[in-house]
matplotlib code that plots the C-alpha trace (Angstrom):
import matplotlib.pyplot as plt

x = [19.0, 22.2, 24.0, 22.9, 24.8, 23.9, 26.4, 30.2, 32.8, 32.9, 29.0, 29.7, 32.6, 34.2, 31.6, 28.7, 25.8, 23.2, 19.3, 18.7, 16.2, 17.1, 14.7, 11.8, 13.3, 14.7, 18.7, 20.9, 24.7, 27.1, 31.3, 32.0, 34.8, 38.3, 36.3, 33.7, 30.9, 27.5, 24.0, 21.7, 17.5, 16.7, 13.9, 14.3, 12.2, 11.1, 8.4, 9.4, 10.9, 13.8, 17.4, 18.4, 16.9, 19.1, 22.7, 25.8, 28.9, 30.6, 30.3, 26.8, 23.4, 21.0, 17.2, 16.2, 12.6, 13.1, 17.1, 18.3, 21.2, 22.4, 26.5, 27.5, 29.5, 27.4, 23.6, 22.5, 21.2, 23.2, 20.0, 17.9, 20.3, 17.4, 16.5, 18.9, 18.9, 18.6, 22.2, 22.4, 25.3, 27.8, 30.4, 32.9, 33.7, 36.4, 34.5, 31.7, 29.2, 27.1, 24.1, 22.3, 18.2, 17.2, 16.7, 17.0, 13.1, 13.4, 13.4, 10.9, 11.0, 9.2, 7.3]
y = [169.0, 169.8, 172.1, 172.7, 173.9, 177.1, 178.2, 178.0, 180.3, 181.5, 182.6, 184.9, 187.6, 190.1, 193.4, 191.4, 189.9, 187.6, 186.3, 182.1, 179.8, 177.6, 174.6, 177.6, 180.2, 183.3, 183.6, 186.7, 185.7, 188.4, 188.3, 191.2, 192.9, 190.4, 187.5, 186.7, 185.0, 185.7, 184.5, 186.4, 186.5, 188.2, 189.9, 193.0, 193.5, 197.1, 196.2, 192.5, 194.3, 191.9, 193.2, 191.5, 194.8, 196.9, 197.9, 196.2, 198.6, 195.4, 197.1, 197.5, 195.9, 199.0, 198.2, 200.0, 201.2, 202.9, 202.8, 200.6, 199.7, 196.7, 195.1, 192.8, 191.4, 190.5, 192.2, 194.5, 197.3, 200.7, 202.4, 202.1, 201.2, 198.6, 196.0, 193.1, 190.6, 187.2, 185.1, 181.6, 179.6, 179.2, 176.7, 177.0, 173.4, 173.8, 175.9, 174.7, 177.6, 176.0, 177.1, 175.5, 177.3, 174.5, 176.8, 180.3, 182.4, 185.8, 188.6, 191.4, 195.8, 198.0, 199.8]
z = [113.8, 112.4, 110.8, 107.0, 104.0, 102.7, 99.7, 99.3, 100.6, 96.7, 97.1, 99.5, 99.3, 102.1, 102.5, 100.6, 102.0, 100.5, 101.9, 101.8, 103.1, 105.5, 107.1, 106.7, 108.2, 106.0, 106.9, 105.9, 105.7, 106.1, 105.4, 107.2, 106.8, 108.0, 106.6, 109.6, 108.2, 110.5, 109.8, 111.0, 110.6, 106.9, 108.5, 110.3, 113.6, 113.1, 110.2, 108.9, 105.6, 104.0, 105.6, 102.3, 100.1, 102.0, 102.5, 103.6, 104.3, 106.0, 109.2, 109.6, 108.2, 107.1, 106.2, 103.5, 104.8, 108.0, 107.9, 110.9, 111.5, 112.9, 114.0, 111.3, 114.1, 117.0, 115.4, 118.1, 117.2, 116.3, 115.3, 117.7, 120.0, 122.1, 119.3, 117.7, 115.2, 116.2, 115.4, 114.4, 114.5, 111.4, 110.6, 107.6, 106.6, 103.4, 101.3, 102.9, 104.9, 106.9, 109.9, 111.9, 112.5, 115.5, 118.3, 116.9, 116.8, 114.8, 117.3, 116.7, 118.0, 118.7, 116.1]

ax = plt.figure().add_subplot(projection="3d")
ax.plot(x, y, z, "-o")
ax.set_aspect("equal")
plt.show()
C-alpha cells in the first residue's frame, strides 16, 4: 500500500490538529510549531478516547479524558512518560498531505 492523500496544507494550519479516517485507521494530523506535519494514531492509548476531542498547543497533544500528554514532534508520552502514540509516515507533495498506514498498529498503554 502506498501513501494516501488525506488533505491539503491549507486544511491544517500551524498549531492545529485534525482527525481523519485513512484506510480504516483513525489518524490524527498535527501541524506543530515550525510547520512540521506529523501523523499519529487518533485514539488515546489509555482508554481509546479520540485525541481530536482534546487540546493541542503546538507542542503537546492532550487527551480530554485524563489529560495524558504526548509530544507532537515524535508521539512520545510526556505525562505519563511510559506510553506513546504510533506514528504514521507523512509526505507533503506540493499542497497535498499524504499518509502511509500500512504496517502501523496503534499502541495501547496501562490503564
